[in-house]
N, C-alpha and C positions, 0 to 999 in steps of 0.2 A: 384822681382821674388818670387813666392810662395815657401814655404818649400815643397819639393817634398814628396809625399807619396811613400815610397819605394816599388818596386816590388820584391826586393831581400830579402825576408823575411824568408829564411830558408825553411824547408820542411814541416811546419805545420801551420795551421791557428791558433792553440792555443799551448801554451808552455807545457801543461800537457803531461807528458810521457805516460799517458793512452790514449790520443787522437792522438798522433803523431807517425807515423811510418816511416821507412826508405823509400826512394822514390821507391825502387825496389818492394814494396809490395802494391802499391796503386791502383792496378787494379782489386782487387778481387771482389768487389761489383759493379755491373752494375747499374749506375744511369741514363742511357740514357733516361729512361721513366719518371724520376722524374721532377716535375714542375720547379725545380730550376736548371735544367741541364745546361742551358746556363751560368749562373753565377758561379756555382760550377766548371764546366769544364774550364772556364776562369782562376779561381784561381788555379786549379790543374795544368794547363799548365804553369802558371807563378810560379809554385812551392810555392804557398802561402798556399794551402790547401792540406793536405794529410790524409790518413786513419789511422785507429788504427793499432795495431800490426798484425792484419790479413788482412790489406789492405781494410777494409770496411770504407766507408765515413760517415755512420750513419746519413743521412740527417735529420731524424726526432728526433734525440736525443737533449735534452735541453742543453743549454750553461750556465756555471756558471759565476758569476761576476768576479772571478779571471781570468778565461780563456779569457773573453772579454777584460779586462784591459790589459792582457798580449799582446793580439793582437794589441791594440792601441799603446802600447809602441814600438813594432817592426815596425808597419806600419809607424809611425811618426819618427822613428829613434831618440827617445828622448835622449838627453844628460844628464848625471848625474848632479845633482845640489847639492850645498853645504848644502842646507836645506832639510831635509827629514820629512815625515809625518809618524808617527808611529801609527799602529793599534794594539790593544791588542790581536787580534785574527789572526795576521799575524806575524809569528815567523821565525827567522833564521832557515834554514833547509827546510822550505816549498818551493816547486818548484816555487811558485809565489811570493816569498818574495820581490825580487828586483824589479820585474815588477810592483807590486801593489804600492810599495812605490815611485817608479819613476813616475808612472802615477799620483799619488796623489800630488807629489811635483810640477808637472806642471799643477795642477788644472783640470786634465781631469776626475778625479773621486773624490768622497767624501764618507765619511762613512755613517753608518746608525744610528749613535747616540751612546752615551756612549763609545766613543773611539773605536768602532768596525767597521769592513768593511763587515763582513759576506761573506767571499770569496767563500765558497762552496754553497751558495744559488744560485738558478737558476735566471738568469737575466730576468727581464720582459721587455715588450716592451717600457714602458715609461722610465725605467732606461736606456735602450739602446739608446733611443732618446736623452736623456740628454748627455750621453757620446759622441754620434756621433756629436751633435751640437758643443761641445767643441773641438772635433777633427777637424771639418771643420774650426772652427775659428783659431785654432792653425796653420793649413795648409794654411791659407789665402784664402780659397775658398769662393767666394761670395755666399751668401744664400738669399733666398727670404722668407719672412714671409707671411703667408696666414691665413685667417680665417678658422676655422674648424667647421663642423656642424654634427659631428657623433652622432648617437642615444645615445651613452654612454658618451657624453661629461662630464656629471656630475661625472663620475667615474674617470676622469683624475685628478691626484694630481695637486695642484696649482703650486708646484715647477717644474713640468714637462710640463705644458701647453705650455709655450712659445717655448721650445725646440721642442715640437711636431709640433707647427705651422710652425717653420722653416724647420723641416725635411719633413713635408708634402708639404709645399710650394716649396721646392727644389727638389721634386720627389725622395727623399731618402727613405721615409717610406710612406706606403699607408694603407688605411683602410682594414678591413676584410669584410666577408659576412654580409648582412643585414645592411650595412652602420654603422658598429661598428669599433672602434679602438682597443678594448680589451687591455687597458693599463696594466692590471695586469697579462695578459697571458704570459707564459714563451716563450722565443725566442728559436727556434731550430737552429741547425747548418745550415740548409738550409736557414732559414730567416736571420741569421747572415751573411751568405755568400752573399746573395743578397744585403744586406745593405752595406757591405764592397765593393762589386763590384760597386755599385752605387756611393759610396764615391770616389773610385779610378777613375771612369769615370768622375765624376764631377770635380775632381782635374785636370785630364788630359785635359778636355775641357776648364778649366779656363786658361790653358796655351796655348790653340790653338790660332794661329794668325787668327783673324777674316777675313772672306772673304765676298765679296759682293754677295748677292743672285743673282740667274739667272735673266736676264733681261726679260721683259714681252714677247718678241718674242721668242718662244721656240726653234727656229732653231739657235739662236745666242748664242754661248757659252760664259761663263764667265771664264776667264783664270787667274790663280794665278801661281806663280813660281812652276813648277813641277807637278801642278795639273790643270785639266780642268773639269769644271762642265757644263753639257749640260742637259737641261730640254726638254723632248719630250712629247708632248701632244697627247693623244690617243682619238679616238672618243667614246670609250666605256664609258658609264655612270657607276660611282662607284657602285651605288646601284644595278644596273643590273648585273654587273660583280660579285659583292659579292654574289648575289643570285645564280648565276651559279656555283661559286666556292664552296659555302656552300652545294650545292647539288651534288658535284662531289667527295664525300667520302674523304674529307680532314681529316688528322689524327693528333691527339694530340701528339702521340708518334712516334719515329723512327721505331718501330717494326711494325707499321701499324695495331694495334689492335683496337684503340679507335677513334671513329669519333668525330671531333671537332665541337663546337657550332659556330653559325654565328658570334657571338661577338669575338671569338678567331680568326676566319678567318679574320675578319675585321681588327683586331689589326695588324696582320702580313702582310696583303695585302696592307694596307694604307702606301704609301711611306712617307707621312708627319710625321709619328711616329718616323722616324730615322734621327738622326742629324749628320751633318758633323763632322768628327773627331772620331766618334764612330766606333767600329769594325763592328757593324751591317750595317753601311753605305756602307761597301765594297761589299755588295750584288749588288750595282749599278755599280761596277767597270767593264769597258769593258774588255772582256777576249780575244779579238782577236789580242792582241799585245804581242809578246814575251818579257820576262823580260831580261834585259841586266845585265851583270856583276855578274851572280850567280856563287858561288864558291862551287864546289862539296864537299870539305872537310867540309866547314861550315854547309852545309845542312845535310850531313851524321852525323855530330857530335852534331848539335844543334837542328835539326828539326826531323830527322828520326831515331835518336839513340833510341834503345829499342822499335821500332814500329813494332814488329813482322816480318812478311815477307816483309815489306816495308823498313826495315833497309838496309842501304848501297845501295839504289837504286837511288840516286840523279842523276847519269849520265843518267839514262833512262828518268827521268822526264825532265831534261834539254834538252835532245835530242828530246823528243816528242814535247816540246814547240817550238823548232827551226824548226823541220820538218813540223809542221802543223800550225805554226803561232798562237800558243795558249799560254796563260799565264801559265808558269810552276808553279808559286805559287798557282794558282787556281787548277791545276792538283793534286798537293800534298795535298792541303786541301780537295779536293773532295775524293781522295783515302783514306785519313786518316779518314774522316767522314764515308764513306760507309763501310769500313772494320773494324771499331772499333779499329783504330790505328794498323792496320795490323794483327789483331788477328782473324778475322772472318773465317768461313769455306771456303768461296770463296777465301779469300786471302791465306789461308794455302794450298788450293788445294783440288778439289773434282774429283773423278774418273767418267768418262763418257765413254760409248761405243756405238757401233752402233747396233740397233735392226734388226730384220729380214727384215724390210722395208728400212733399210739403214739410218734411222734417229737417231740422237744422243739421248741417254737416260741415265740419271744419274744411276750409279751403286748402286744396293742394294743387300742384301744377297739373296733376292728372284730371281732377274733377272740376276745375274752375269754370270751364266752358259750359258745364252742365248744371250749374247752380244759378239761382236767381236771388235777388234782394240781398246781395252780399254786404255785410257790415262788420266793422271791427268791434270785438267784444272784450270785456274786461272782467276778471274774477280775482278778488284779492284775498278771499278766505279759503280758497281751495275747495269750494263747494262743488261736489260732483266730480272732482279731479281724482279719480281712482288710480291706484298705482300702475295698472297695466298700460295706461296711456293718458296721463293727467292733462296734457294740453288739449287733446281731442275732446275728452269728456267734460273737462272744465270749461272750455270755450263754448261747447254746445249747450251746456247748462246755462251759461251766461246769456246766450242768445234767447233761449226759452223764457228767461226772466227779464229780458229787456235791459241788460246791463251794457249799454253802448258808450258810457263814459266812466271814468274812474270814480267820480262822485256817485253815479248810479250803482256801481259795484259796491262801494263802501256802505251806502245807505240801504240798498236792496239786500245785500248780503247780511247786514245786521238784522234786518227783518226776518230773514230766513233762519238765522241762528237762534233768534229769540223764539220764533214759532216752533221750530223743530227740536230744539234742545233745551235752552234755558227755561222756556215757558212751560215745559212738561216735567220739570223737576231735575234735569241735569244742569244744575245751577252753578257748578264749579268746573274748572278745567279738569280736575281729577274725575268728576262724574261724567264729563263728556268723553274722556278717554277710556275709563275703565268701567263705568256704569255698575257700581257695586250692588245696586238694587236688582239688576238682572245681567250678570256678567256675560260679555260678548254680544249682547243685543244692542243695536242702535248706538254704536260707538263712532266717534268722529274720525279717529285716526288709527293707524297701525304702528307708528313710530313709538317705541317705549318711552322716549324722552319728551314726547310732544307736550305734555302738561307742564313739566318742570322748566323747560326752556322758555315757555311763555310766562311762567310765574316769575322767573328772574327779571324779565323785561318789564312786567307790570310793576314790580317793586321799584325798579329804576325810574319809571315814569312818575310814580307817586313822589319819589324823592326829588326829582327834577322840578316837577310842577308845584310841589307843596300840597298836593291834594290830600295827603294823609292828615293834614291839619284842618281840612274843611269837610271831609266826609268820613263818617264812621265806617270802619272796616270790620266786616263780619266774616269769620273763618268757620267753615263747616267741615269738620274732620271726621271721616268715616272710620268705623271699626268693623272688622269681620269676626265671626265666631272662630275661636281658636287662632287668632292672629298672633304671630310670633312677636317677641319684643324687638327683634331686628332681623333683617334678611341681608346677609353680606353681599356686597357687590363682587361678582366674579372677575378674575383677571381678564384682560382683553382677549387672550387666546381662547378663553372659555365662554365667550359671549356669542359665538356663532354655532348654530345647530349644524351637525354633520349628517346630512341625509345619506343613508347607506345604499341608495339605488344601484350605484356602480361599484360598491365595495368589492375589492378583489380583482377588478378589471386591470389589465395591463395596457398601457398606452405609450405613445412616444411624443417627445417634444417636437413641434414644428415651428422653428424660429431660425430660418437660415441666415439672416443678416446680423442679428444681435442675440446674445445669450438671454435666456428667460429668467427674470427675477424670481427667486424662491423665497417667500416671505413667511413670517411667523403667524400672520393672519391676513385676511383679504385686504387689498387695496393699499392700506397705509402701514401694514406690518413691516417690521425691520427686515431688510434683505439679508438672509442668512448666507445665501450662496447664489450662484447663477448656474443655469442648466444649459448645456450646449444642445444644438440641433441633434435630433435622433436619440437623445437620452431616454432610456426606458424608465417608466414610472409605474408605480402600483397605486391604485386609487383606494382611499379609505372612505371618501364621501364627497358630497357636493353641497354648495350653498351659493345662491345668487350668481351662478355662472362661473364660480371659482371652485377649484377642486383641492381637497386635502389629500396629499399624496406622500408616499415615501420614495426617495430617490437618493442614491449615493450614500445610504446610511442615515439620512436626515428625514424628518417629518415636518411638513409645512404646507403652504398654500401657493397655488399658481393659477393664473387666469386660464380658463378653459378655452379661450380664443386660440391658444397655442398648443393644444393637445389633439391627438387623433387616437381613435380606438377602432381596431379592425372589426370587432364583432358587435358594435353598438347599434341598437335600434332606436330611432327617434320617435318619441310620442308626439302626436299632433298638438300644435300650439293651442288649438281651440278646445282642448280637453282640460277640464278643471282638475281632474285627478283620475288616474287609471289604476283600478284595483289589480293587484297581483294575486292570483288564486292558486290554491293547492292543486287543483285539477282543471282541465280545459272546459269549464262550463260555468255559467253564471250563478249556480247554486252552491258551488264549492266554497270551502273555507278561504277567507281573505287572509293572506300572510303579510300584506303591506300595500302601500300606495305610492305610485310614482307621479310626479308633477307633470302637467302639460308643458310641452316644449323641452323636456329633459330627455336624457338617454337612459336606456336600460340594456343590460348585457344579454344578447341573444346566445342560445346554445346551438352549435353547429355539429353536423354529423361528420363522418370520416371523409366525406367528399367536399366538405367546406360549405354545405348548404344548411340554412336554418332549419331546425327541427320544428315541424308543425303538426297540428292535429286539426284538420279542417282549416278554419281561419285563425286558429289560436297558435301563438308562438311560445315555444319553451324558452324560459329565461332563467337567469340567476339574479335573485334579489337579496342583497346582503349575504351573498355566497350560498343562499338557499334556493333550490330549484322551485320553479313555479311556472305559471302560464298567464299570458295576457292576450286579450282579444285583438286580433289583427285589424278590427274596424277602427282602432285608435292609433294605429302605427302607420307612419309614412312609409312609402315604398322603399325597402332597404336598398342601400347602395351595394354594389358587388365588391367594392374595395374599401379602403379606409374611409371612415366617416368623420369629417372635421367637426369638432365641438366648438360652438361659438357662444360668446357671451350674449345672454338674452337682451 
């Protein structure tokens, strides 16, 4: 039996007092839009990862050698040895003294020469690979060695090459953009979290009892004790379904701001990418079976404790599961996901009243006096909470359905989900998100990670409550025609669509007080440089109010809130999409489409006036001339037009 990698690691990923906070403060920084959210959220829920003294997780901060060594000691539950290894720069009184010496005595770490460990130096990727390989060996996890062909192979140290081959071959470490490994690059907390997450999953899967794969006939299930695996073949071709999904506004983030690339959609859409035994695989769990043997006290104390307005609501979830024949573990996972662990405005309650036409309308300071029968509403599953204004539409949906308490929202929302999705055949999270029977039709969410995030939590709830011992688990795994054996996950920089609407436009930075951060990707990308006020930039494209630009010889992303373009025309916000046509008429060939609320580059004559043909404006779309109808353009400004984040 393998030495188990412990999940009971205290409240911090690292032992440093600077980086570890009490569990009560670990919610201050929202990481839901970060690329490593899945992995970090898993470690947070397992009480492996915690924030600093202010509750911030600091995903982009670098990790030191001592911090990483301390984690390995706690993860492997290393026992003290009679022999110790002493480093001249690791002294009694240092917070990492015992951890570093213990890790060294078990040969998990080594010094840097001259009897030194260099504990406060930032750990780089090749050093991390060596430590991880030793940890996998200590835990008895079977690893696979593979050849590597990175463009920077020559930069990998000879002492690290074999460890990197095993880490890459075992899917623990991956390359970076442009087919590089970046062996000397510092590892961040987010990267360290993803590596540790993969190590934990690898160790868990090495202890999984293997099961036979589904038989060739899709309708014949393969049964193992307590679990049943059914493969369902759909007539949809994978490539065709992918094209449909990629053009259906899939989102990188849960907030619904950033559109995902085809390759990111392919990764999450391809069922072959997710292995039995993983939390992600629970996206295929059939949801139409009530969970037996759930204990209210266990759920309230171990699942819902501290979860905002969802705390102490176990009885409502259990009742909803029984009343509507729905998996209560799924209902809890769904509610925790949609409400940000019970803390969202929709979970805390939003006032809604009736307007003069008798229709529900969310209360604002401006309309309160004109509304009647005002009540506080609750919505815990995000029903009706569309991306463009989730609080407004979600609260008005709740009013229509009579969800005026949290319990009513839990039970009433469960009825809605059963009737509208589970009861009509979309009986798994995967089917609710991707609907393989009819791709893009009647899908619950736009976030590409929506199904797997909840799958992880469902598995956790099963393990906490012991429900996997009382209820049979049935997994229904879809297959498409022409489905690839795998669809690789793109690097973070390649997960964001680049809309070419303003491609080629020249603008300037407007940030007079502080320099503008220039990032590798939107919001959480590494800051490559800062741009001073009035810096000239050239636009490559846009996504979610952020612009991919070139400036000072670099390419990256900046927030559109701090850019201006002298020739920009703004498309009206209430326009779903504006066709850009080859000639100024509605029968001409369409050369592209611009989003409502975005900007497009107008063409001006020698007098600085926009060129028009009747009500049509001449524009440049992806540097190609075209025309747009002025009916959908806001009145152009005569000077610079500020571009603001939607």
